[in-house]
Steps between C-alpha positions, in 0.01 A plus 500: 500500500844633560540338836824326615488136541742249663280214389631358171395173363639367167272261320685238294368335195751220421722454799484423860546757770802310627667464160449870420632604851810283447561668162464847639725420810764383253498804265384806689734673733338623824296180533506327846397149469137373469240285680237252362160446650441138378168344400284426812140410400385496864595879528372597149847521353452285189774672299842602645575861549854629507606830684823680425653818613643741244663815613323486829155432360315173527328360188279200476518284196190296424349313204190633320217265622137401492292418795197280549298480816289215648203580710641396826845677501626837433844323414494498113630231263778688318646445160738688276303753324482778234549861582113541454422209738740649742336849489137353525588307816592813689286661767455838330552646164745753630718215630492320167724728296829394355810691375647333198876557521561360162260747329531777762125530547219454756262219419145469621365155432181569682435799271389704810783548731645805357166679457409391854812660640435819299126502624582401849282185489547167679365199319581127456622366159237222519144500656537621864291219672711234324819694587402523874369142526833370367691699753290705754804694634491688164223702652728632764772572241239693289417715807859556574579617160193725476593668823865527410447680172169660575340304210135410457382148528254391216154412624531132369779452756307634779207275421729199475672583828151509668436137377444277796724216387785759441446644860498152653823416308675819614405438863635145463829610353550761769407254781739240341764760483462584867503139608820436307670824637401394855645153447828665371533700822 
């Protein structure tokens, strides 16, 4: 879209974030250490993520992953995955694009992300109701991106967002977040 972004994630195929960050910090000048967010299943961190600063810019190093949800939790069971599995687990097609640095090309494993950006459309990689039941906060992200970029939300998303179970889960997540925030104060 031609917009600047400071949010850079590098998806790793055959190496942990920590190992890759260590290799970078030892070989690239201008690197200022790194941090690792370890696995913590209670906080939905099932795979570690490393963060490193290179030339003043923070970069997250994460493994490609797949997610499976149970009916009673928005916290997924996460495993190492393929690029396609990683793309399909994303909230929106426009957030599921990869830039392949080895081949110097953009990759669209959902087969719709690039076209959706060109057309100004917001849609989910998988069926919207399943996507929102897996994680109801994705409804709010959908609205945020639609407003931010003046994109049109496809009718299937609007119908799924009106689903009673999705609405109940959104309210529950907001309420839980509010209670946790109040406890933190």
